[in-house]
Backbone as JSON, one array per atom type, in Angstrom:
{
  "sequence": "MWTELQIFGFQALWSPYYLTFVAALGVLYFFVMFRRKSEAKPTIKQWTSFYLGLILLYVIKGSPVDLLSHIMFTSHMAQMALYYLVFPILIIKGIPVWFWLRLFSIPILKSILKLLTTPLIALIVFNGLFSIYHMPTIFDFTKANPLAHAIISTTILITAFCMWWPVFTPVKEMETLSPLMKIGYIFANGVLITPACALIIFSNHSLYATYSETSGWIDALALCVPVSVLNGLSLSGPEMFSPIPIVEDQQLGGVLMKITQEIVYGAILAKVFFEWFNKESKKVDPLPASAEPRETT",
  "N": [[-32.81, 14.94, 16.06], [-30.83, 16.89, 15.98], [-31.79, 19.05, 17.59], [-31.72, 17.78, 20.09], [-28.98, 17.45, 20.45], [-28.16, 19.92, 21.12], [-27.93, 20.27, 23.83], [-25.37, 19.79, 24.59], [-23.9, 22.02, 24.17], [-22.35, 24.9, 22.51], [-19.54, 24.79, 22.29], [-18.91, 22.06, 22.23], [-20.25, 21.33, 19.96], [-19.21, 22.88, 17.81], [-16.56, 23.45, 18.3], [-14.6, 25.89, 18.81], [-11.89, 26.16, 19.49], [-10.59, 24.22, 17.92], [-11.22, 25.23, 15.49], [-9.76, 27.55, 15.52], [-7.19, 26.47, 15.49], [-7.15, 25.19, 12.94], [-7.55, 27.43, 11.3], [-5.18, 28.8, 11.88], [-3.33, 27.1, 10.66], [-4.05, 27.49, 8.03], [-3.42, 30.25, 7.68], [-0.67, 30.16, 8.2], [0.24, 28.55, 6.07], [-0.44, 30.29, 3.93], [1.28, 32.54, 4.33], [3.85, 31.37, 4.32], [3.91, 30.24, 1.74], [3.31, 32.46, 0.16], [5.53, 34.11, 0.34], [7.38, 32.86, -1.23], [9.37, 32.63, -4.25], [8.01, 33.4, -7.51], [8.05, 31.13, -9.21], [8.1, 29.08, -7.41], [5.78, 29.19, -5.95], [2.58, 27.9, -4.92], [0.35, 26.32, -7.29], [-2.9, 27.24, -8.67], [-4.52, 25.0, -8.41], [-3.16, 23.68, -6.36], [-3.37, 25.49, -4.2], [-6.2, 25.43, -3.93], [-6.63, 22.7, -3.34], [-5.27, 22.38, -0.9], [-6.64, 24.16, 0.85], [-9.2, 23.18, 0.69], [-8.67, 20.78, 1.89], [-8.19, 21.64, 4.53], [-10.71, 22.69, 5.22], [-12.18, 20.32, 5.12], [-10.91, 18.98, 7.21], [-11.71, 20.48, 9.46], [-14.45, 19.99, 9.33], [-14.43, 17.29, 9.84], [-13.16, 17.0, 12.38], [-13.87, 19.16, 13.99], [-16.5, 20.01, 13.76], [-20.05, 19.26, 14.33], [-19.87, 16.6, 13.48], [-17.75, 15.34, 14.77], [-18.67, 15.22, 17.45], [-20.9, 13.56, 17.02], [-19.55, 11.27, 16.32], [-18.81, 10.18, 18.67], [-21.12, 9.35, 19.68], [-22.58, 7.77, 17.88], [-21.61, 4.81, 16.27], [-21.67, 4.6, 13.52], [-21.23, 7.21, 12.61], [-18.68, 7.59, 13.59], [-17.19, 5.81, 11.94], [-17.66, 6.97, 9.44], [-16.3, 9.33, 9.92], [-13.69, 8.34, 10.21], [-13.21, 7.3, 7.67], [-13.19, 9.58, 5.99], [-11.11, 11.05, 7.27], [-8.79, 9.53, 7.07], [-8.7, 8.48, 4.46], [-9.31, 10.45, 2.58], [-8.61, 13.15, 3.35], [-5.63, 13.18, 3.64], [-4.89, 12.96, 0.92], [-5.73, 15.37, -0.24], [-4.06, 17.18, 1.12], [-1.46, 16.31, 0.43], [-1.5, 16.76, -2.34], [-1.77, 19.45, -2.26], [0.46, 20.77, -1.39], [3.53, 22.23, -2.43], [6.29, 20.87, -4.42], [8.89, 21.61, -3.48], [8.64, 21.86, -0.7], [8.19, 19.26, 0.19], [10.59, 18.07, -0.61], [12.37, 19.38, 1.09], [11.4, 18.46, 3.55], [11.88, 15.66, 3.36], [14.58, 15.75, 3.39], [15.52, 16.28, 5.87], [17.79, 15.32, 8.32], [17.14, 13.64, 10.59], [14.57, 12.71, 9.93], [14.76, 11.7, 7.39], [15.65, 8.97, 6.86], [13.64, 7.6, 8.24], [11.19, 8.41, 7.0], [11.69, 7.5, 4.39], [11.67, 4.77, 4.79], [9.05, 4.36, 5.81], [7.46, 5.16, 3.71], [7.93, 3.34, 1.79], [6.39, 1.3, -0.48], [5.32, -1.44, 0.18], [5.71, -1.59, 2.94], [4.36, 0.71, 3.83], [1.75, 0.02, 3.1], [1.21, -2.26, 4.73], [1.67, -1.25, 7.36], [-0.2, 0.92, 7.7], [-2.79, -0.34, 7.26], [-2.56, -2.34, 9.17], [-2.32, -0.97, 11.64], [-4.75, 0.42, 11.56], [-6.58, -1.69, 11.75], [-5.79, -2.87, 14.22], [-6.38, -0.74, 15.9], [-9.14, -0.8, 15.91], [-9.71, -3.07, 17.39], [-11.65, -4.29, 20.08], [-10.65, -3.94, 22.85], [-8.46, -2.13, 22.58], [-9.7, -0.03, 21.27], [-11.67, 0.82, 23.11], [-10.03, 1.6, 25.24], [-8.59, 3.72, 24.05], [-10.62, 5.57, 23.46], [-11.29, 6.34, 25.99], [-9.18, 7.65, 27.05], [-7.75, 10.66, 26.76], [-5.09, 11.46, 26.0], [-4.04, 9.12, 24.94], [-5.82, 8.82, 22.84], [-5.24, 11.04, 21.24], [-2.54, 10.56, 20.54], [-2.67, 8.01, 19.23], [-4.56, 8.36, 17.16], [-3.3, 10.39, 15.69], [-0.94, 9.13, 14.97], [-1.9, 7.06, 13.27], [-2.91, 8.72, 11.3], [-0.56, 9.8, 10.23], [0.54, 7.48, 9.13], [-1.36, 7.07, 7.23], [-0.84, 9.15, 5.46], [1.66, 8.26, 4.63], [0.87, 5.9, 3.4], [-0.58, 6.83, 1.18], [1.35, 8.19, -0.17], [3.07, 6.76, -2.12], [1.27, 6.66, -4.29], [0.45, 9.28, -4.82], [2.67, 10.92, -4.77], [4.33, 13.99, -5.35], [6.93, 14.25, -6.07], [9.01, 13.4, -8.52], [11.23, 11.77, -8.5], [10.69, 10.05, -6.45], [8.68, 8.5, -7.28], [7.99, 5.45, -7.51], [6.29, 3.45, -8.33], [4.74, 1.99, -11.13], [1.92, 2.8, -13.34], [0.34, 0.37, -13.52], [1.25, -1.0, -11.29], [0.42, 0.74, -9.31], [-2.32, 0.39, -9.5], [-2.56, -2.25, -8.62], [-1.58, -1.87, -6.04], [-3.49, -0.2, -4.82], [-5.66, -1.89, -4.99], [-4.77, -3.92, -3.26], [-4.81, -2.52, -0.86], [-7.55, -2.23, -0.46], [-8.22, -4.92, -0.04], [-6.8, -5.54, 2.33], [-8.0, -4.0, 4.29], [-10.44, -5.12, 4.6], [-10.83, -7.36, 6.47], [-11.04, -6.11, 9.06], [-13.38, -4.53, 8.72], [-15.18, -6.6, 8.12], [-15.26, -8.0, 10.52], [-16.62, -6.21, 12.15], [-19.0, -5.82, 10.74], [-20.28, -8.33, 10.65], [-20.59, -9.13, 13.28], [-22.75, -10.13, 15.86], [-23.27, -8.95, 18.22], [-22.72, -6.21, 20.49], [-19.55, -4.73, 20.17], [-18.08, -2.78, 21.38], [-17.52, -1.14, 24.41], [-17.65, 1.54, 24.59], [-19.82, 2.41, 23.1], [-21.95, 0.97, 24.18], [-22.03, 0.82, 26.95], [-22.85, 2.95, 29.59], [-20.88, 4.29, 31.23], [-18.48, 4.05, 29.75], [-19.29, 5.33, 27.39], [-19.76, 7.96, 28.27], [-17.16, 8.63, 29.08], [-15.96, 8.71, 26.58], [-17.36, 10.79, 25.4], [-16.25, 12.89, 26.82], [-14.07, 13.6, 25.46], [-14.67, 15.54, 23.66], [-16.69, 17.09, 24.76], [-16.99, 19.58, 27.24], [-16.09, 18.91, 30.63], [-17.47, 20.17, 32.64], [-19.94, 20.66, 31.48], [-20.8, 18.01, 31.0], [-21.09, 17.08, 33.61], [-23.33, 18.36, 34.44], [-25.42, 17.17, 33.19], [-27.94, 14.66, 32.74], [-27.4, 11.62, 31.71], [-28.05, 8.59, 30.02], [-27.16, 6.83, 28.09], [-25.96, 6.14, 24.7], [-28.24, 5.52, 23.29], [-30.06, 7.42, 23.73], [-29.82, 9.34, 21.84], [-29.38, 8.09, 19.4], [-30.95, 6.97, 16.44], [-31.13, 4.3, 15.79], [-30.81, 0.85, 16.88], [-28.01, -0.3, 18.99], [-26.36, -2.48, 18.03], [-27.13, -2.66, 15.33], [-26.37, -0.15, 14.55], [-23.6, -0.39, 14.78], [-23.06, -2.37, 12.87], [-23.94, -1.08, 10.54], [-22.05, 0.98, 10.54], [-19.7, -0.42, 9.92], [-20.4, -1.29, 7.32], [-20.72, 1.16, 6.04], [-18.11, 2.2, 6.17], [-16.75, 0.35, 4.55], [-18.05, 0.71, 2.11], [-17.51, 3.43, 1.59], [-14.75, 3.32, 1.41], [-14.5, 1.73, -0.85], [-15.6, 3.41, -2.75], [-13.81, 5.59, -2.75], [-11.35, 4.33, -3.3], [-12.06, 3.17, -5.72], [-12.52, 5.43, -7.35], [-9.95, 6.5, -7.45], [-8.57, 4.41, -8.65], [-9.78, 4.47, -11.15], [-8.95, 6.99, -12.03], [-6.1, 6.68, -12.14], [-6.0, 4.61, -14.02], [-7.15, 5.69, -16.39], [-5.5, 7.89, -16.82], [-3.11, 6.59, -17.37], [-3.91, 5.09, -19.6], [-4.57, 7.13, -21.48], [-2.12, 8.32, -21.76], [-0.59, 6.25, -22.91], [-1.98, 5.93, -25.27], [-1.35, 8.16, -26.65], [1.14, 7.77, -27.57], [3.14, 7.37, -30.37], [4.05, 4.9, -32.52], [7.14, 4.48, -34.24], [7.55, 4.3, -37.78], [8.14, 1.15, -39.3], [11.22, 0.0, -40.74], [10.88, -1.11, -43.25], [8.61, 0.14, -44.11], [9.27, 2.68, -44.7], [9.31, 5.4, -46.89], [10.71, 5.1, -50.24], [13.45, 6.64, -51.85], [13.08, 8.43, -54.84], [14.53, 8.32, -58.09]],
  "CA": [[-31.52, 14.71, 16.75], [-30.04, 18.14, 16.1], [-32.26, 19.76, 18.75], [-31.24, 17.07, 21.28], [-27.53, 17.65, 20.62], [-27.87, 21.29, 21.6], [-27.67, 20.23, 25.23], [-23.93, 19.67, 24.85], [-23.33, 23.36, 24.07], [-21.75, 25.37, 21.27], [-18.14, 24.37, 22.18], [-18.86, 20.67, 21.82], [-20.76, 21.17, 18.58], [-18.47, 23.59, 16.77], [-15.16, 23.47, 18.71], [-13.92, 27.11, 18.42], [-10.46, 25.96, 19.65], [-10.1, 23.53, 16.79], [-11.33, 26.18, 14.37], [-8.58, 28.44, 15.59], [-6.04, 25.68, 15.06], [-7.22, 25.04, 11.5], [-7.34, 28.73, 10.69], [-3.74, 29.09, 12.02], [-2.63, 26.33, 9.65], [-4.32, 28.17, 6.78], [-2.65, 31.48, 7.69], [0.76, 29.77, 8.09], [0.46, 28.11, 4.73], [-0.47, 31.45, 3.04], [2.44, 33.37, 4.46], [5.04, 30.63, 3.86], [3.88, 30.09, 0.25], [3.27, 33.79, -0.48], [6.86, 34.67, 0.32], [8.25, 32.14, -2.18], [9.49, 33.17, -5.59], [6.82, 33.08, -8.28], [8.13, 29.79, -9.77], [7.95, 28.09, -6.31], [4.54, 29.32, -5.33], [1.63, 26.88, -5.32], [-0.53, 26.59, -8.4], [-4.26, 27.41, -8.25], [-4.98, 23.67, -7.99], [-2.55, 23.34, -5.05], [-4.09, 26.35, -3.24], [-7.55, 24.92, -3.75], [-6.56, 21.38, -2.73], [-4.83, 22.52, 0.5], [-7.67, 24.78, 1.65], [-10.28, 22.17, 0.76], [-8.28, 19.83, 2.97], [-8.43, 22.28, 5.86], [-12.15, 22.72, 5.46], [-12.59, 18.95, 5.44], [-10.36, 18.68, 8.55], [-12.55, 21.08, 10.48], [-15.7, 19.27, 9.33], [-14.23, 15.97, 10.49], [-12.69, 17.04, 13.81], [-14.31, 20.31, 14.74], [-17.92, 20.24, 13.6], [-20.85, 18.21, 15.02], [-19.52, 15.28, 13.04], [-16.93, 14.79, 15.84], [-19.54, 14.85, 18.56], [-21.68, 12.39, 16.63], [-18.7, 10.09, 16.26], [-18.73, 9.61, 20.06], [-22.5, 8.93, 20.01], [-22.94, 6.7, 16.98], [-20.46, 4.14, 15.61], [-21.74, 4.91, 12.1], [-20.58, 8.53, 12.45], [-17.22, 7.34, 13.81], [-16.59, 5.2, 10.73], [-17.64, 7.99, 8.38], [-15.22, 10.22, 10.23], [-12.42, 7.67, 9.9], [-13.04, 7.18, 6.21], [-12.79, 10.93, 5.48], [-9.88, 11.51, 7.91], [-7.6, 8.72, 6.66], [-8.74, 8.14, 3.03], [-9.51, 11.62, 1.69], [-7.86, 14.29, 3.84], [-4.22, 13.19, 3.25], [-4.71, 13.17, -0.53], [-5.88, 16.8, -0.5], [-2.88, 17.88, 1.61], [-0.3, 15.94, -0.39], [-1.67, 17.44, -3.62], [-1.87, 20.9, -2.03], [1.76, 21.31, -0.99], [4.52, 22.19, -3.56], [7.38, 19.9, -4.34], [10.05, 22.05, -2.71], [8.42, 21.62, 0.73], [8.37, 17.86, 0.41], [12.01, 17.83, -0.71], [13.02, 19.8, 2.35], [10.99, 17.56, 4.64], [12.55, 14.42, 3.2], [16.04, 15.9, 3.51], [15.87, 16.5, 7.29], [18.56, 14.15, 8.71], [16.45, 12.73, 11.51], [13.37, 12.12, 9.32], [15.04, 11.17, 6.07], [15.59, 7.48, 6.84], [12.33, 7.08, 8.74], [10.21, 8.64, 5.96], [12.01, 6.62, 3.3], [11.2, 3.44, 5.15], [7.57, 4.32, 5.97], [6.8, 5.38, 2.4], [8.15, 2.19, 0.91], [4.99, 0.8, -0.75], [4.91, -2.62, 0.92], [5.7, -1.26, 4.4], [3.24, 1.69, 4.01], [0.56, -0.78, 2.96], [1.05, -3.12, 5.91], [1.65, -0.47, 8.61], [-1.48, 1.65, 7.84], [-3.9, -1.25, 7.41], [-2.34, -3.06, 10.4], [-2.67, -0.06, 12.7], [-6.19, 0.67, 11.52], [-7.25, -2.89, 12.23], [-5.5, -3.0, 15.67], [-7.1, 0.37, 16.6], [-10.57, -1.21, 16.09], [-9.91, -4.18, 18.3], [-12.41, -3.72, 21.21], [-9.89, -3.47, 24.02], [-7.69, -0.96, 22.21], [-10.62, 1.02, 20.94], [-12.31, 1.37, 24.34], [-9.0, 2.31, 25.99], [-8.28, 4.95, 23.35], [-11.71, 6.52, 23.63], [-11.44, 6.75, 27.41], [-7.98, 8.32, 27.43], [-7.53, 11.77, 25.78], [-3.7, 11.46, 25.5], [-3.89, 7.95, 24.05], [-6.62, 9.08, 21.65], [-4.51, 12.0, 20.4], [-1.35, 9.91, 19.99], [-2.98, 6.92, 18.33], [-5.21, 8.86, 15.94], [-2.28, 11.12, 14.93], [-0.02, 8.09, 14.41], [-2.6, 6.43, 12.13], [-2.95, 9.7, 10.22], [0.78, 9.85, 9.62], [0.71, 6.29, 8.31], [-2.22, 7.24, 6.1], [-0.08, 9.96, 4.51], [2.7, 7.39, 4.04], [0.21, 4.97, 2.5], [-0.99, 7.45, -0.05], [2.52, 8.81, -0.84], [3.47, 6.09, -3.39], [0.31, 6.89, -5.34], [0.29, 10.73, -5.15], [3.89, 11.72, -4.56], [4.61, 15.0, -6.4], [8.35, 14.2, -6.33], [9.15, 12.4, -9.58], [12.34, 10.82, -8.14], [10.18, 9.13, -5.46], [7.59, 7.75, -7.88], [8.56, 4.11, -7.78], [5.24, 2.56, -8.83], [4.17, 2.22, -12.46], [0.45, 2.83, -13.24], [-0.22, -0.91, -13.22], [1.57, -1.33, -9.91], [-0.46, 1.53, -8.48], [-3.64, -0.27, -9.49], [-2.41, -3.42, -7.7], [-1.36, -1.36, -4.7], [-4.79, 0.27, -4.32], [-6.5, -3.09, -4.8], [-4.29, -4.59, -2.05], [-5.33, -1.73, 0.28], [-8.96, -2.64, -0.29], [-8.27, -6.28, 0.52], [-6.27, -5.62, 3.68], [-8.91, -3.35, 5.24], [-11.68, -5.87, 4.64], [-11.08, -8.15, 7.72], [-11.55, -5.26, 10.17], [-14.78, -4.2, 8.42], [-16.01, -7.81, 8.22], [-15.46, -8.31, 11.97], [-17.61, -5.29, 12.65], [-20.29, -5.98, 10.02], [-20.93, -9.65, 10.92], [-20.76, -9.39, 14.71], [-24.17, -10.02, 16.27], [-23.33, -8.32, 19.54], [-21.95, -4.96, 20.55], [-18.13, -4.99, 20.41], [-17.37, -1.65, 22.08], [-18.17, -0.58, 25.6], [-17.78, 2.99, 24.31], [-21.17, 2.67, 22.55], [-22.94, 0.11, 24.8], [-22.05, 1.02, 28.4], [-22.97, 4.37, 29.92], [-19.63, 4.88, 31.75], [-17.58, 4.11, 28.62], [-19.82, 6.33, 26.48], [-19.48, 9.31, 28.86], [-15.72, 8.88, 28.98], [-15.69, 9.07, 25.19], [-17.95, 12.18, 25.18], [-15.4, 13.87, 27.46], [-13.04, 13.97, 24.51], [-15.11, 16.74, 22.93], [-17.64, 17.88, 25.57], [-16.39, 20.02, 28.47], [-16.49, 18.13, 31.76], [-18.46, 20.96, 33.42], [-21.22, 20.42, 30.82], [-21.2, 16.65, 31.21], [-21.46, 16.91, 35.0], [-24.64, 18.96, 34.64], [-26.42, 16.46, 32.35], [-28.35, 13.28, 33.14], [-27.3, 10.8, 30.47], [-28.23, 7.12, 30.26], [-26.42, 6.08, 27.06], [-26.07, 6.65, 23.33], [-29.59, 5.29, 22.71], [-30.84, 8.71, 23.94], [-29.66, 10.19, 20.64], [-29.24, 7.31, 18.19], [-32.24, 6.47, 15.96], [-31.13, 2.84, 15.51], [-30.22, 0.05, 17.99], [-26.55, -0.25, 19.05], [-25.77, -3.5, 17.2], [-27.39, -2.26, 13.98], [-25.51, 1.02, 14.28], [-22.24, -0.93, 14.63], [-23.01, -3.06, 11.56], [-24.01, -0.01, 9.52], [-20.79, 1.66, 10.51], [-18.79, -1.27, 9.14], [-20.81, -1.25, 5.92], [-20.39, 2.5, 5.56], [-16.63, 2.3, 6.02], [-16.33, -0.45, 3.42], [-18.58, 1.36, 0.9], [-16.76, 4.67, 1.37], [-13.39, 2.91, 0.99], [-14.63, 1.25, -2.2], [-15.83, 4.55, -3.61], [-12.54, 6.37, -2.8], [-10.32, 3.52, -4.09], [-12.52, 3.04, -7.1], [-12.3, 6.69, -8.08], [-8.52, 6.61, -7.68], [-8.23, 3.39, -9.66], [-10.25, 4.95, -12.46], [-8.06, 8.1, -12.41], [-4.81, 6.11, -12.49], [-6.09, 3.82, -15.25], [-7.39, 6.56, -17.56], [-4.29, 8.67, -17.08], [-2.14, 5.67, -18.03], [-4.43, 4.77, -20.94], [-4.43, 8.27, -22.34], [-0.68, 8.51, -22.0], [-0.18, 5.22, -23.84], [-2.66, 6.1, -26.58], [-0.74, 9.29, -27.39], [2.4, 7.38, -28.09], [3.07, 6.99, -31.81], [5.16, 3.99, -32.85], [7.82, 4.87, -35.47], [7.31, 3.43, -38.9], [9.19, 0.17, -39.46], [12.15, 0.35, -41.85], [10.3, -1.56, -44.55], [7.52, 0.97, -44.49], [9.76, 4.03, -44.96], [9.24, 5.69, -48.35], [11.99, 5.04, -50.97], [13.8, 7.84, -52.64], [12.95, 8.22, -56.31], [15.62, 8.92, -58.91]],
  "C": [[-30.72, 16.03, 16.99], [-30.44, 18.97, 17.32], [-31.72, 19.11, 20.03], [-29.78, 17.32, 21.53], [-27.19, 19.02, 21.15], [-27.57, 21.32, 23.11], [-26.19, 20.18, 25.57], [-23.21, 21.0, 24.68], [-22.58, 23.61, 22.75], [-20.31, 24.85, 21.16], [-18.03, 22.92, 21.74], [-19.33, 20.48, 20.38], [-19.83, 21.75, 17.51], [-17.0, 23.85, 17.14], [-14.4, 24.73, 18.24], [-12.39, 26.97, 18.55], [-9.88, 25.24, 18.42], [-10.22, 24.4, 15.53], [-10.16, 27.1, 14.37], [-7.34, 27.75, 15.12], [-6.0, 25.53, 13.54], [-6.98, 26.36, 10.76], [-5.89, 29.1, 10.78], [-2.95, 28.33, 10.97], [-2.85, 27.02, 8.28], [-3.52, 29.48, 6.61], [-1.15, 31.17, 7.49], [1.09, 29.36, 6.66], [0.51, 29.32, 3.77], [0.81, 32.26, 3.11], [3.7, 32.68, 4.03], [5.07, 30.55, 2.35], [3.92, 31.45, -0.44], [4.65, 34.42, -0.6], [7.8, 33.96, -0.63], [8.31, 32.9, -3.5], [8.36, 32.68, -6.43], [6.84, 31.61, -8.79], [7.94, 28.68, -8.68], [6.65, 28.21, -5.6], [3.55, 28.22, -5.79], [0.81, 27.29, -6.53], [-1.96, 26.79, -7.83], [-4.85, 26.1, -7.74], [-4.44, 23.31, -6.6], [-3.18, 24.22, -3.93], [-5.45, 25.78, -2.91], [-7.52, 23.61, -3.02], [-6.24, 21.54, -1.25], [-5.99, 23.09, 1.36], [-8.93, 23.94, 1.72], [-9.96, 21.14, 1.84], [-8.48, 20.37, 4.33], [-9.88, 22.37, 6.2], [-12.63, 21.33, 5.85], [-12.1, 18.56, 6.84], [-11.25, 19.22, 9.62], [-13.89, 20.34, 10.51], [-15.56, 17.93, 10.08], [-13.99, 16.07, 11.97], [-13.23, 18.19, 14.62], [-15.8, 20.58, 14.72], [-18.73, 19.2, 14.39], [-20.56, 16.79, 14.59], [-18.66, 14.59, 14.13], [-17.77, 14.41, 17.05], [-20.34, 13.63, 18.23], [-20.87, 11.13, 16.6], [-18.53, 9.45, 17.64], [-20.11, 9.13, 20.51], [-22.91, 7.73, 19.2], [-21.71, 6.12, 16.3], [-20.49, 4.45, 14.08], [-21.05, 6.23, 11.79], [-19.1, 8.43, 12.63], [-16.57, 6.79, 12.57], [-16.59, 6.13, 9.57], [-16.5, 8.99, 8.62], [-13.87, 9.61, 9.86], [-12.14, 7.58, 8.41], [-12.56, 8.49, 5.62], [-11.4, 11.36, 5.99], [-8.67, 10.79, 7.31], [-7.55, 8.46, 5.12], [-8.81, 9.3, 2.09], [-8.64, 12.81, 2.1], [-6.34, 14.27, 3.45], [-3.99, 13.43, 1.74], [-4.74, 14.67, -0.82], [-4.62, 17.58, -0.06], [-1.64, 17.56, 0.8], [-0.34, 16.7, -1.73], [-1.62, 18.97, -3.47], [-0.53, 21.58, -1.67], [2.81, 21.13, -2.11], [5.64, 21.19, -3.31], [8.51, 20.32, -3.46], [9.91, 21.79, -1.2], [8.69, 20.15, 1.03], [9.89, 17.46, 0.31], [12.75, 18.24, 0.55], [12.66, 18.86, 3.49], [11.72, 16.22, 4.55], [14.06, 14.49, 3.31], [16.47, 16.14, 4.93], [16.58, 15.23, 7.76], [17.82, 13.16, 9.58], [15.29, 11.99, 10.85], [13.67, 11.4, 8.04], [14.91, 9.64, 6.0], [14.27, 6.92, 7.24], [11.28, 7.23, 7.64], [10.46, 7.73, 4.77], [11.52, 5.25, 3.55], [9.7, 3.37, 5.17], [6.85, 4.54, 4.68], [7.14, 4.34, 1.37], [6.79, 1.47, 0.72], [4.52, -0.39, 0.1], [4.76, -2.33, 2.41], [4.54, -0.27, 4.68], [1.92, 0.96, 3.96], [0.23, -1.54, 4.24], [0.84, -2.3, 7.2], [0.27, 0.21, 8.73], [-2.62, 0.67, 8.09], [-3.79, -2.03, 8.74], [-2.75, -2.2, 11.59], [-4.15, 0.23, 12.74], [-6.95, -0.48, 12.09], [-7.04, -3.07, 13.76], [-6.28, -1.95, 16.45], [-8.58, -0.06, 16.85], [-10.79, -2.52, 16.78], [-10.56, -3.61, 19.54], [-11.6, -3.18, 22.35], [-9.11, -2.19, 23.72], [-8.59, 0.23, 21.97], [-11.22, 1.7, 22.18], [-11.26, 2.13, 25.17], [-8.68, 3.66, 25.38], [-9.36, 5.99, 23.55], [-11.88, 7.04, 25.07], [-10.23, 7.59, 27.88], [-7.63, 9.43, 26.42], [-6.1, 11.77, 25.19], [-3.5, 10.31, 24.55], [-4.65, 8.19, 22.76], [-5.87, 9.98, 20.69], [-3.32, 11.37, 19.76], [-1.71, 8.88, 18.93], [-3.63, 7.44, 17.04], [-4.23, 9.63, 15.08], [-1.32, 10.14, 14.26], [-0.64, 7.4, 13.18], [-2.66, 7.41, 10.99], [-1.64, 9.81, 9.5], [0.98, 8.65, 8.73], [-0.22, 6.34, 7.1], [-1.56, 8.1, 5.03], [0.98, 9.12, 3.83], [2.09, 6.4, 3.07], [-0.17, 5.57, 1.2], [0.22, 8.03, -0.82], [2.95, 8.07, -2.09], [2.56, 6.33, -4.54], [0.33, 8.36, -5.81], [1.49, 11.54, -4.98], [4.09, 12.72, -5.72], [6.09, 15.04, -6.79], [8.64, 13.05, -7.32], [10.18, 11.35, -9.2], [11.79, 9.75, -7.14], [9.02, 8.29, -6.03], [8.07, 6.42, -8.36], [7.54, 3.13, -8.38], [4.8, 2.93, -10.23], [2.64, 2.28, -12.29], [-0.15, 1.45, -12.9], [0.05, -1.33, -11.82], [0.72, -0.51, -8.95], [-1.85, 0.92, -8.37], [-3.61, -1.47, -8.51], [-2.3, -2.98, -6.28], [-2.7, -0.92, -4.05], [-5.72, -0.95, -4.07], [-6.09, -3.8, -3.52], [-4.76, -3.83, -0.78], [-6.76, -2.16, 0.59], [-9.09, -4.03, 0.37], [-7.84, -6.29, 1.99], [-7.16, -4.95, 4.75], [-10.21, -4.13, 5.47], [-11.87, -6.69, 5.94], [-11.63, -7.33, 8.88], [-13.04, -4.87, 9.97], [-15.66, -5.43, 8.59], [-16.28, -8.16, 9.7], [-16.58, -7.46, 12.57], [-19.0, -5.61, 12.05], [-21.01, -7.24, 10.46], [-21.02, -9.99, 12.41], [-22.21, -9.19, 15.09], [-24.34, -9.53, 17.65], [-22.45, -7.07, 19.52], [-20.48, -5.27, 20.94], [-17.48, -3.95, 21.33], [-18.15, -1.17, 23.24], [-18.44, 0.92, 25.41], [-19.2, 3.3, 23.84], [-22.27, 1.83, 23.26], [-23.07, 0.28, 26.33], [-22.0, 2.49, 28.75], [-21.64, 4.98, 30.37], [-18.61, 5.07, 30.6], [-18.01, 5.16, 27.65], [-19.52, 7.74, 27.01], [-17.99, 9.62, 28.84], [-15.29, 9.33, 27.57], [-16.2, 10.47, 24.86], [-17.01, 13.24, 25.76], [-14.27, 14.32, 26.55], [-13.41, 15.27, 23.77], [-16.12, 17.65, 23.69], [-16.95, 18.3, 26.89], [-16.96, 19.24, 29.67], [-17.57, 18.83, 32.59], [-19.84, 20.79, 32.79], [-21.74, 19.02, 31.09], [-21.73, 16.43, 32.66], [-22.88, 17.49, 35.27], [-25.75, 18.26, 33.87], [-26.72, 15.09, 32.99], [-28.43, 12.43, 31.88], [-27.33, 9.32, 30.86], [-27.44, 6.27, 29.26], [-26.66, 6.68, 25.68], [-27.45, 6.48, 22.68], [-30.49, 6.52, 22.89], [-30.85, 9.5, 22.67], [-29.67, 9.38, 19.33], [-30.63, 6.81, 17.76], [-32.31, 5.02, 15.7], [-30.47, 2.14, 16.69], [-28.65, 0.0, 17.89], [-25.89, -1.26, 18.09], [-25.93, -3.11, 15.71], [-26.54, -1.08, 13.56], [-24.07, 0.57, 14.04], [-22.09, -1.59, 13.29], [-23.06, -2.06, 10.44], [-22.74, 0.75, 9.41], [-19.73, 0.9, 9.72], [-19.1, -1.22, 7.66], [-20.44, 0.08, 5.31], [-18.92, 2.71, 5.33], [-16.22, 1.53, 4.79], [-16.82, 0.2, 2.1], [-17.76, 2.63, 0.58], [-15.34, 4.37, 0.86], [-13.45, 2.45, -0.48], [-14.83, 2.42, -3.17], [-14.53, 5.36, -3.84], [-11.51, 5.62, -3.64], [-10.77, 3.36, -5.51], [-12.28, 4.25, -7.95], [-10.83, 6.87, -8.4], [-8.04, 5.65, -8.7], [-8.6, 3.87, -11.04], [-9.32, 6.08, -12.92], [-6.72, 7.59, -12.9], [-4.9, 5.36, -13.83], [-6.23, 4.71, -16.47], [-6.2, 7.45, -17.87], [-3.26, 7.83, -17.82], [-2.62, 5.34, -19.45], [-4.26, 5.92, -21.9], [-2.97, 8.53, -22.72], [-0.19, 7.52, -23.05], [-0.76, 5.44, -25.25], [-2.06, 7.24, -27.38], [0.65, 8.92, -27.95], [2.25, 6.94, -29.51], [4.29, 6.12, -32.1], [5.8, 4.49, -34.15], [7.53, 3.85, -36.56], [8.43, 2.38, -39.05], [10.02, 0.54, -40.75], [11.59, 0.0, -43.18], [9.17, -0.65, -45.03], [7.95, 2.39, -44.84], [9.71, 4.23, -46.46], [10.64, 5.67, -48.98], [12.19, 6.29, -51.74], [13.61, 7.49, -54.13], [14.08, 8.94, -57.08], [15.07, 9.55, -60.14]]
}
């Protein structure tokens, strides 16, 4: 498959423009954080987390993974899982508290962010938008319209940040969920995303024209392949590059999304549980009054 993908050219495969954008974010982060006083600079873990997030962002949106996401539904779902379930965590954990405090203090954003990061609302909005996005009509429209694709994918990404905020917020004053509530919150996330995955997994026909009709597929390819390159190619459909049939690819994509979500949520559940367990185990109950040693005369 790799040899066949070469026909789309270097720009479609490695997106130098997106690489420039990601590199600019990395440089901006460095200079903003480097100028801070020593006590406000990021820790080694924060530096590492942020730059790992940028590397992941480029892999998701700038590498051949992005091109494959317009060819195979399986790759699309793998891209969505990493983009919405992993990337936000790395960025939240990579940015110091002072930045988040400033962001949440901006008059225009303050009320909006407070509302969107409320656990119940964040839970419903993210999973609701993710499910609506994968409705066939909405999905095909988004893939055929570059502006709609940019707006909708960015909006879902913002809600993904809001969804993860109650679990990973570095601002202690905003940590409203106890460890047990975080476990329930993550479990609820897994439940709410299941219907969208089930619809895809158990469908016995192709849901999306983007992956089953040549015109829709080419419109989607135009999101990452220059039009001049597409016009010079003779393409019949995604089956030219996909090693599995369209319906099976769609079902595998739904399974992959569900499995990836279970792995990510399971790892976070384990982390929250063991941190809570270790914290509780370190607590030492004071001796009862009756057990206190008596003074001897």
